[in-house]
All heavy atoms as an XYZ file, in Angstrom:
670
protein
N     -67.910     16.784     40.671
C     -67.726     17.302     41.953
C     -68.858     18.342     42.148
O     -69.331     18.530     43.318
C     -66.376     17.912     42.123
C     -65.352     16.847     42.088
C     -66.189     18.654     43.390
C     -63.888     17.221     42.166
N     -69.308     18.980     41.090
C     -70.330     20.023     41.164
C     -71.688     19.273     41.668
O     -72.433     19.902     42.371
C     -70.568     20.716     39.932
N     -71.877     18.054     41.207
C     -73.095     17.359     41.574
C     -73.018     17.068     43.092
O     -74.047     17.244     43.744
C     -73.109     16.023     40.745
O     -73.124     16.254     39.371
C     -74.409     15.247     41.169
N     -71.858     16.724     43.605
C     -71.763     16.460     45.031
C     -71.963     17.714     45.810
O     -72.655     17.714     46.829
C     -70.434     15.870     45.286
C     -70.183     15.417     46.799
C     -71.217     14.397     47.237
C     -68.750     14.942     46.935
N     -71.410     18.807     45.357
C     -71.610     20.132     45.977
C     -73.148     20.589     45.975
O     -73.631     21.019     46.955
C     -70.803     21.212     45.315
S     -69.040     21.148     45.614
N     -73.833     20.285     44.838
C     -75.213     20.654     44.725
C     -76.036     19.801     45.712
O     -76.997     20.270     46.336
C     -75.723     20.446     43.288
C     -77.176     20.823     43.155
C     -77.531     22.107     43.152
C     -78.081     19.797     42.913
C     -78.891     22.405     42.984
C     -79.377     20.162     42.773
C     -79.814     21.460     42.830
N     -75.647     18.537     45.885
C     -76.348     17.663     46.852
C     -76.190     18.029     48.290
O     -77.015     17.990     49.125
C     -76.036     16.241     46.552
N     -74.906     18.449     48.602
C     -74.558     18.726     49.975
C     -74.792     20.142     50.381
O     -75.387     20.475     51.467
C     -73.059     18.316     50.321
C     -72.711     18.664     51.668
C     -72.893     16.890     49.994
N     -74.388     21.077     49.565
C     -74.497     22.567     49.892
C     -75.167     23.303     48.702
O     -74.615     24.062     47.920
C     -73.129     23.205     50.211
C     -72.101     22.864     49.133
C     -72.639     22.834     51.545
C     -70.831     23.655     49.305
N     -76.457     23.088     48.546
C     -77.166     23.635     47.327
C     -77.120     25.148     47.258
O     -77.155     25.676     46.119
C     -78.601     23.099     47.414
C     -78.752     22.739     48.849
C     -77.439     22.381     49.426
N     -77.045     25.854     48.377
C     -77.135     27.290     48.413
C     -75.735     27.836     47.806
O     -75.716     29.007     47.312
C     -77.357     27.883     49.735
C     -78.567     27.369     50.433
C     -78.299     26.073     51.252
O     -77.255     25.448     51.173
N     -79.347     25.598     51.944
N     -74.705     27.111     47.954
C     -73.382     27.596     47.645
C     -72.577     26.766     46.553
O     -71.490     26.854     46.423
C     -72.523     27.716     48.910
C     -73.001     28.624     49.937
C     -72.143     28.711     51.104
C     -72.485     29.766     51.994
N     -73.360     30.049     52.861
N     -73.384     25.934     45.835
C     -72.708     24.996     44.936
C     -72.110     25.818     43.720
O     -71.090     25.367     43.175
C     -73.611     23.914     44.571
C     -74.375     24.159     43.226
C     -73.895     23.686     42.013
C     -75.582     24.788     43.281
C     -74.615     23.825     40.882
C     -76.338     25.003     42.125
C     -75.843     24.470     40.923
N     -72.754     26.833     43.272
C     -72.123     27.483     42.068
C     -70.731     28.078     42.447
O     -69.820     27.859     41.642
C     -73.061     28.596     41.532
C     -74.331     27.888     40.922
C     -72.446     29.442     40.518
C     -75.424     28.782     40.432
N     -70.537     28.943     43.498
C     -69.251     29.360     43.804
C     -68.280     28.255     44.155
O     -67.153     28.262     43.816
C     -69.422     30.348     44.927
C     -70.802     30.302     45.346
C     -71.557     29.523     44.399
N     -68.798     27.214     44.793
C     -67.907     26.062     45.098
C     -67.399     25.381     43.830
O     -66.166     25.109     43.775
C     -68.613     25.062     46.055
N     -68.259     25.065     42.923
C     -67.884     24.412     41.762
C     -66.923     25.243     40.884
O     -65.905     24.814     40.416
C     -69.165     24.060     40.857
N     -67.213     26.530     40.719
C     -66.307     27.377     39.949
C     -65.003     27.565     40.733
O     -63.930     27.733     40.091
C     -66.951     28.805     39.676
C     -67.907     28.637     38.504
C     -69.279     28.734     38.570
C     -67.541     28.640     37.118
N     -69.748     28.642     37.356
C     -68.751     28.565     36.417
C     -66.345     28.520     36.489
C     -68.757     28.422     35.045
C     -66.373     28.442     35.092
C     -67.612     28.399     34.380
N     -65.063     27.646     42.067
C     -63.837     27.795     42.845
C     -62.872     26.574     42.687
O     -61.718     26.744     42.519
N     -63.526     25.328     42.663
C     -62.688     24.209     42.422
C     -62.077     24.103     41.028
O     -60.892     23.812     40.948
C     -63.518     22.862     42.654
C     -63.823     22.690     44.141
S     -64.754     21.177     44.459
C     -66.351     21.711     44.113
N     -62.810     24.522     40.016
C     -62.292     24.499     38.753
C     -61.189     25.575     38.604
O     -60.077     25.312     38.067
C     -63.395     24.876     37.664
C     -62.955     24.910     36.229
C     -62.268     23.619     35.765
C     -64.005     25.371     35.374
N     -61.444     26.773     39.072
C     -60.481     27.831     39.097
C     -59.192     27.560     39.826
O     -58.068     27.771     39.376
N     -59.370     26.881     41.023
C     -58.245     26.528     41.820
C     -57.418     25.475     41.091
O     -56.104     25.497     41.157
N     -58.086     24.470     40.557
C     -57.283     23.465     39.712
C     -56.506     24.115     38.616
O     -55.360     23.788     38.325
C     -58.226     22.363     39.242
O     -58.784     21.680     40.280
N     -57.192     24.973     37.826
C     -56.476     25.543     36.723
C     -55.404     26.479     37.188
O     -54.221     26.548     36.560
C     -57.452     26.391     35.894
C     -58.400     25.502     35.080
C     -59.505     26.397     34.366
C     -57.708     24.648     34.045
N     -55.564     27.163     38.302
C     -54.577     28.039     38.810
C     -53.362     27.294     39.324
O     -52.196     27.529     39.044
C     -55.130     28.895     39.970
C     -54.285     29.974     40.526
C     -54.035     31.077     39.569
C     -54.803     30.461     41.833
N     -53.602     26.213     39.982
C     -52.417     25.292     40.470
C     -51.726     24.679     39.201
O     -50.511     24.723     39.163
C     -53.041     24.144     41.257
C     -53.434     24.676     42.610
C     -51.976     22.987     41.511
C     -54.195     23.712     43.460
N     -52.468     24.271     38.144
C     -51.890     23.688     36.975
C     -50.960     24.721     36.240
O     -49.879     24.426     35.843
C     -52.957     23.205     36.098
C     -52.486     22.525     34.839
C     -51.730     21.404     34.831
C     -52.647     23.151     33.570
C     -51.225     20.711     33.661
C     -52.172     22.532     32.469
C     -51.458     21.367     32.498
N     -51.462     25.969     36.159
C     -50.698     26.965     35.382
C     -49.586     27.591     36.188
O     -48.514     27.904     35.607
C     -51.688     28.093     34.898
C     -52.746     27.622     33.907
C     -52.205     27.219     32.614
O     -51.182     27.886     32.130
N     -52.651     26.169     32.044
N     -49.753     27.765     37.509
C     -48.776     28.543     38.240
C     -47.955     27.775     39.256
O     -47.131     28.256     39.968
C     -49.497     29.688     39.026
C     -50.239     30.650     38.195
C     -50.947     31.648     39.021
C     -49.321     31.380     37.176
N     -48.038     26.448     39.285
C     -47.320     25.641     40.217
C     -45.845     25.747     40.121
O     -45.103     25.939     41.093
C     -47.708     24.105     40.012
N     -45.348     25.768     38.884
C     -43.885     25.991     38.748
C     -43.358     27.288     39.081
O     -42.383     27.438     39.729
C     -43.496     25.534     37.244
N     -44.106     28.313     38.681
C     -43.740     29.755     38.974
C     -43.725     29.977     40.478
O     -42.826     30.616     41.052
C     -44.636     30.685     38.270
C     -44.554     30.478     36.700
C     -44.346     32.101     38.618
C     -45.601     31.243     35.906
N     -44.699     29.405     41.160
C     -44.761     29.685     42.633
C     -44.103     28.706     43.414
O     -43.998     28.821     44.700
C     -46.316     29.684     43.064
C     -47.191     30.781     42.347
C     -48.670     30.539     42.791
C     -46.802     32.143     42.760
N     -43.479     27.711     42.763
C     -42.670     26.615     43.409
C     -43.536     25.996     44.519
O     -43.099     25.817     45.635
C     -41.375     27.199     43.997
C     -40.476     27.563     42.871
C     -39.139     28.055     43.492
C     -38.110     28.483     42.392
N     -38.250     29.663     41.777
N     -44.787     25.596     44.144
C     -45.650     24.949     45.078
C     -45.161     23.488     45.406
O     -44.503     22.848     44.587
C     -47.052     24.895     44.493
C     -47.735     26.148     44.300
C     -49.060     26.024     43.560
C     -47.966     26.950     45.526
N     -45.423     23.014     46.695
C     -45.018     21.631     46.958
C     -45.759     20.624     46.127
O     -46.850     20.966     45.609
C     -45.415     21.479     48.436
C     -45.789     22.866     48.939
C     -45.942     23.752     47.782
N     -45.197     19.507     45.986
C     -45.770     18.444     45.149
C     -47.181     18.067     45.606
O     -48.069     17.747     44.831
C     -44.885     17.296     45.073
C     -45.314     16.267     43.991
C     -45.101     16.831     42.639
N     -45.687     15.957     41.675
C     -46.062     16.435     40.424
N     -45.812     17.548     40.137
N     -46.705     15.601     39.646
N     -47.389     18.030     46.878
C     -48.755     17.604     47.387
C     -49.799     18.593     46.990
O     -50.972     18.168     46.781
C     -48.755     17.296     48.878
C     -48.568     18.557     49.717
C     -47.361     19.158     50.126
C     -49.556     19.490     50.210
N     -47.603     20.245     50.904
C     -48.972     20.467     50.949
C     -50.971     19.478     50.087
C     -49.674     21.533     51.552
C     -51.664     20.479     50.756
C     -51.000     21.507     51.393
N     -49.496     19.892     46.866
C     -50.471     20.861     46.363
C     -50.755     20.675     44.926
O     -51.867     20.769     44.520
C     -49.941     22.258     46.657
C     -50.867     23.308     46.072
C     -49.714     22.567     48.170
N     -49.710     20.394     44.167
C     -49.847     20.190     42.754
C     -50.689     18.978     42.531
O     -51.562     18.913     41.558
C     -48.549     20.094     42.066
C     -48.624     19.687     40.586
C     -47.697     21.321     42.197
N     -50.581     17.868     43.302
C     -51.299     16.656     43.141
C     -52.900     16.803     43.458
O     -53.667     15.950     43.131
C     -50.734     15.636     44.000
C     -49.444     15.043     43.383
O     -49.267     15.159     42.160
N     -48.632     14.504     44.243
N     -53.287     17.957     44.051
C     -54.679     18.145     44.309
C     -55.423     18.440     43.039
O     -56.574     17.917     42.877
C     -54.828     19.470     45.211
C     -54.306     19.136     46.660
C     -56.230     19.859     45.289
C     -54.245     20.361     47.563
N     -54.738     19.062     42.149
C     -55.352     19.328     40.747
C     -55.380     18.044     39.967
O     -54.439     17.278     39.723
C     -54.601     20.337     39.983
O     -55.098     20.468     38.702
N     -56.664     17.665     39.380
C     -56.694     16.526     38.503
C     -55.890     16.703     37.120
O     -55.468     15.680     36.550
C     -58.168     16.340     38.180
C     -58.752     17.684     38.439
C     -57.926     18.353     39.531
N     -55.620     17.933     36.811
C     -54.826     18.157     35.619
C     -53.375     17.679     35.676
O     -52.779     17.523     34.646
C     -54.930     19.669     35.196
C     -56.283     20.115     34.930
C     -56.956     21.064     35.838
C     -57.049     19.724     33.866
C     -58.265     21.466     35.589
C     -58.305     20.063     33.637
C     -58.940     21.071     34.500
N     -52.866     17.589     36.868
C     -51.529     17.158     37.055
C     -51.358     15.629     36.839
O     -50.285     15.133     36.794
C     -50.996     17.468     38.454
O     -51.640     16.813     39.460
N     -52.455     14.883     36.729
C     -52.452     13.418     36.603
C     -52.721     12.968     35.212
O     -52.667     11.812     34.931
C     -53.390     12.806     37.556
C     -53.104     13.104     38.968
N     -52.092     12.569     39.651
C     -53.604     14.028     39.830
C     -52.095     13.042     40.950
N     -53.086     13.950     41.042
N     -53.086     13.857     34.302
C     -53.433     13.540     32.945
C     -52.177     13.697     32.059
O     -51.368     14.621     32.217
C     -54.565     14.321     32.409
O     -54.250     15.744     32.513
C     -55.842     13.999     33.146
N     -51.974     12.819     31.058
C     -50.917     12.986     30.135
C     -51.114     14.231     29.231
O     -52.172     14.548     28.927
C     -50.877     11.666     29.272
C     -52.254     11.054     29.456
C     -52.754     11.595     30.777
N     -49.987     14.823     28.862
C     -50.020     16.016     28.005
C     -49.782     15.529     26.620
O     -48.704     15.449     26.134
C     -48.967     16.979     28.486
C     -49.165     17.447     29.974
C     -48.996     18.324     27.583
C     -48.130     18.320     30.456
N     -50.869     15.234     25.941
C     -50.740     14.813     24.493
C     -50.809     16.019     23.604
O     -51.344     17.039     23.930
C     -52.036     13.895     24.184
N     -50.098     15.951     22.527
C     -49.299     14.876     21.833
C     -47.890     14.888     22.291
O     -47.059     14.213     21.755
C     -49.417     15.134     20.368
C     -49.608     16.621     20.290
C     -50.281     17.017     21.478
N     -47.510     15.778     23.270
C     -46.054     15.929     23.624
C     -45.560     14.687     24.325
O     -44.391     14.447     24.264
C     -45.938     17.150     24.548
N     -46.444     13.914     24.979
C     -46.022     12.728     25.701
C     -46.860     11.584     25.259
O     -48.029     11.786     24.777
C     -46.162     12.984     27.156
N     -46.333     10.362     25.487
C     -47.199      9.200     25.252
C     -48.339      9.151     26.152
O     -48.245      9.511     27.321
C     -46.315      7.981     25.380
C     -45.297      7.803     24.322
O     -45.441      8.384     23.246
O     -44.227      7.204     24.539
N     -49.459      8.705     25.630
C     -50.695      8.664     26.502
C     -50.717      7.322     27.255
O     -50.636      6.269     26.697
C     -51.997      8.792     25.638
C     -51.973     10.180     24.973
C     -53.176      8.545     26.432
C     -53.102     10.367     24.031
N     -50.855      7.448     28.606
C     -50.959      6.344     29.369
C     -52.409      6.266     29.863
O     -53.008      7.199     30.374
C     -50.088      6.472     30.580
O     -50.267      5.509     31.647
N     -53.058      5.079     29.720
C     -54.456      5.026     29.982
C     -54.721      4.828     31.504
O     -55.800      5.165     31.911
C     -55.011      3.711     29.191
C     -56.509      3.741     29.134
C     -54.604      2.470     29.796
C     -57.039      4.778     28.179
N     -53.759      4.391     32.266
C     -54.055      4.129     33.693
C     -54.468      5.323     34.441
O     -55.437      5.402     35.167
C     -52.770      3.513     34.306
N     -53.828      6.520     34.293
C     -54.237      7.694     35.016
C     -55.628      8.137     34.581
O     -56.451      8.571     35.427
C     -53.223      8.851     34.736
C     -52.032      8.124     34.149
C     -52.491      6.826     33.672
N     -55.994      7.982     33.331
C     -57.266      8.380     32.855
C     -58.355      7.492     33.380
O     -59.476      7.957     33.727
C     -57.292      8.342     31.283
C     -56.324      9.308     30.620
C     -56.343      9.074     29.064
C     -56.621     10.718     31.035
N     -58.087      6.235     33.454
C     -59.041      5.216     34.053
C     -59.249      5.484     35.563
O     -60.351      5.411     36.116
C     -58.580      3.805     33.844
C     -58.734      3.295     32.397
C     -58.132      1.836     32.333
C     -60.188      3.301     31.917
N     -58.174      5.749     36.306
C     -58.298      6.051     37.730
C     -59.050      7.258     37.963
O     -60.017      7.350     38.821
C     -56.874      6.114     38.317
C     -56.185      4.728     38.308
C     -56.940      6.639     39.718
C     -54.782      4.719     38.732
N     -58.711      8.407     37.233
C     -59.500      9.683     37.451
C     -60.961      9.420     37.032
O     -61.821      9.943     37.746
C     -58.814     10.730     36.561
C     -57.628     11.398     37.045
C     -57.042     12.365     36.042
C     -57.927     12.124     38.342
N     -61.148      8.776     35.922
C     -62.615      8.579     35.563
C     -63.372      7.744     36.642
O     -64.511      8.046     36.927
C     -62.711      7.806     34.238
O     -62.147      8.581     33.170
N     -62.737      6.766     37.163
C     -63.373      5.945     38.219
C     -63.580      6.822     39.446
O     -64.737      6.693     40.057
C     -62.428      4.750     38.570
O     -62.214      3.918     37.525
N     -62.688      7.628     39.842
C     -62.881      8.390     41.063
C     -64.100      9.414     40.794
O     -64.911      9.543     41.664
C     -61.576      9.228     41.406
C     -61.862     10.318     42.385
C     -60.519      8.251     41.918
N     -64.084     10.066     39.666
C     -65.159     11.028     39.414
C     -66.456     10.384     39.140
O     -67.449     11.000     39.562
C     -64.739     11.891     38.163
C     -63.641     12.902     38.664
C     -62.435     12.941     38.029
C     -63.793     13.751     39.690
C     -61.414     13.739     38.394
C     -62.867     14.605     40.093
C     -61.593     14.570     39.402
N     -66.544      9.254     38.662
C     -67.829      8.487     38.516
C     -68.333      8.099     39.898
O     -69.495      8.301     40.292
C     -67.732      7.260     37.602
C     -68.907      6.257     37.822
C     -67.560      7.583     36.229
N     -67.472      7.692     40.802
C     -67.842      7.426     42.148
C     -68.372      8.734     42.871
O     -69.360      8.661     43.521
C     -66.669      6.751     42.867
N     -67.622      9.759     42.680
C     -68.108     11.032     43.329
C     -69.404     11.464     42.833
O     -70.264     11.919     43.503
C     -67.053     12.113     43.130
C     -65.762     11.858     43.940
C     -67.631     13.524     43.498
C     -64.578     12.698     43.694
N     -69.634     11.335     41.540
C     -70.928     11.655     40.879
C     -71.987     10.807     41.493
O     -73.132     11.261     41.705
C     -70.791     11.506     39.414
C     -72.096     11.707     38.558
C     -72.595     12.996     38.450
C     -72.818     10.595     38.019
C     -73.770     13.235     37.786
C     -73.939     10.887     37.361
C     -74.468     12.113     37.250
O     -75.619     12.404     36.635
N     -71.795      9.521     41.544
C     -72.883      8.615     42.052
C     -73.134      8.891     43.504
O     -74.318      8.831     43.876
C     -72.452      7.151     41.826
C     -72.355      6.736     40.389
C     -71.817      5.255     40.345
C     -73.700      6.774     39.684
N     -72.192      9.225     44.319
C     -72.412      9.674     45.712
C     -73.272     10.902     45.736
O     -74.219     10.996     46.507
C     -71.119      9.827     46.510
C     -71.281     10.526     47.777
C     -70.420      8.476     46.636
N     -72.939     11.817     44.865
C     -73.747     13.087     44.805
C     -75.158     12.894     44.407
O     -76.105     13.459     44.955
N     -75.369     11.995     43.363
C     -76.718     11.636     42.993
C     -77.506     10.925     44.096
O     -78.656     11.205     44.334
C     -76.649     10.773     41.693
C     -76.153     11.546     40.541
C     -78.004     10.100     41.421
C     -77.059     12.715     40.052
N     -76.834     10.077     44.902
C     -77.480      9.351     45.946
C     -77.842     10.248     47.038
O     -78.973     10.241     47.560
C     -76.477      8.279     46.513
C     -77.042      7.550     47.679
C     -78.214      6.695     47.482
N     -77.628      5.455     46.783
C     -78.397      4.447     46.513
N     -79.658      4.453     46.764
N     -77.862      3.389     46.011
N     -76.943     11.198     47.408
C     -77.285     12.167     48.478
C     -78.445     13.074     47.981
O     -79.314     13.444     48.794
C     -76.043     13.034     48.823
C     -74.999     12.121     49.498
C     -76.383     14.191     49.716
C     -73.656     12.777     49.748
N     -78.382     13.527     46.744
C     -79.473     14.397     46.244
C     -80.819     13.743     46.312
O     -81.848     14.293     46.657
C     -79.183     14.914     44.861
C     -80.230     15.811     44.238
C     -80.293     17.113     44.768
C     -81.091     15.337     43.309
C     -81.300     17.957     44.259
C     -82.075     16.247     42.810
C     -82.165     17.484     43.258
N     -80.873     12.440     45.896
C     -82.031     11.642     45.885
C     -82.629     11.393     47.302
O     -83.874     11.346     47.447
C     -81.845     10.311     45.288
N     -81.785     11.433     48.291
C     -82.290     11.268     49.676
C     -82.694     12.555     50.370
O     -83.321     12.540     51.393
C     -81.184     10.640     50.544
C     -80.827      9.235     49.999
C     -79.733      8.668     50.795
N     -80.287      7.378     51.237
C     -79.762      6.732     52.281
N     -78.749      7.285     53.018
N     -80.247      5.590     52.648
N     -82.405     13.725     49.722
C     -82.810     14.900     50.344
C     -84.289     15.129     50.396
O     -84.972     14.711     49.491
C     -82.200     16.146     49.550
C     -80.823     16.383     49.904
C     -80.161     17.622     49.254
N     -81.115     18.628     48.897
C     -80.891     19.539     47.971
N     -79.749     19.579     47.357
N     -81.798     20.410     47.708
N     -84.847     15.843     51.397
C     -86.200     16.108     51.478
C     -86.400     17.522     50.878
O     -86.201     18.495     51.584
C     -86.748     16.046     52.922
C     -88.159     16.223     53.051
O     -88.833     16.231     51.967
O     -88.695     16.401     54.147
N     -86.790     17.582     49.616
C     -86.912     18.928     48.937
C     -88.056     19.741     49.381
O     -88.159     20.827     49.131
C     -86.927     18.653     47.424
C     -85.604     17.931     46.873
C     -85.793     17.785     45.352
C     -84.457     18.771     47.147
N     -89.090     19.130     49.954
C     -90.208     19.826     50.371
C     -90.057     20.666     51.656
O     -90.594     21.745     51.818
C     -91.423     18.835     50.594
C     -91.885     18.124     49.281
C     -92.998     17.148     49.685
C     -92.331     19.151     48.290
N     -89.174     20.244     52.593
C     -89.004     20.875     53.854
C     -87.738     21.757     53.772
O     -87.488     22.501     54.754
C     -88.916     19.962     55.051
O     -87.817     19.053     54.806
C     -90.149     19.122     55.184
N     -86.982     21.725     52.729
C     -85.837     22.566     52.607
C     -84.641     22.037     53.294
O     -83.626     22.419     53.370
């Protein structure tokens, strides 16, 4: 996601990337305490991964998340490659 942010908003990609990571971790850690709705919890990718070794590992969520993030990465690379870096 940081690659996509760098391609689209290069001036603000560092705070955007850290903000997304921090937001995901915050949601993951505090969702139960704050009684957040399920749709908010589902924003975080950490809510979709199995908690090993406490639970059996299911490969489906890992493959889906990996596919989504590879697609986002490739879109970011494509957008970055099309930018005109000489004119800003």
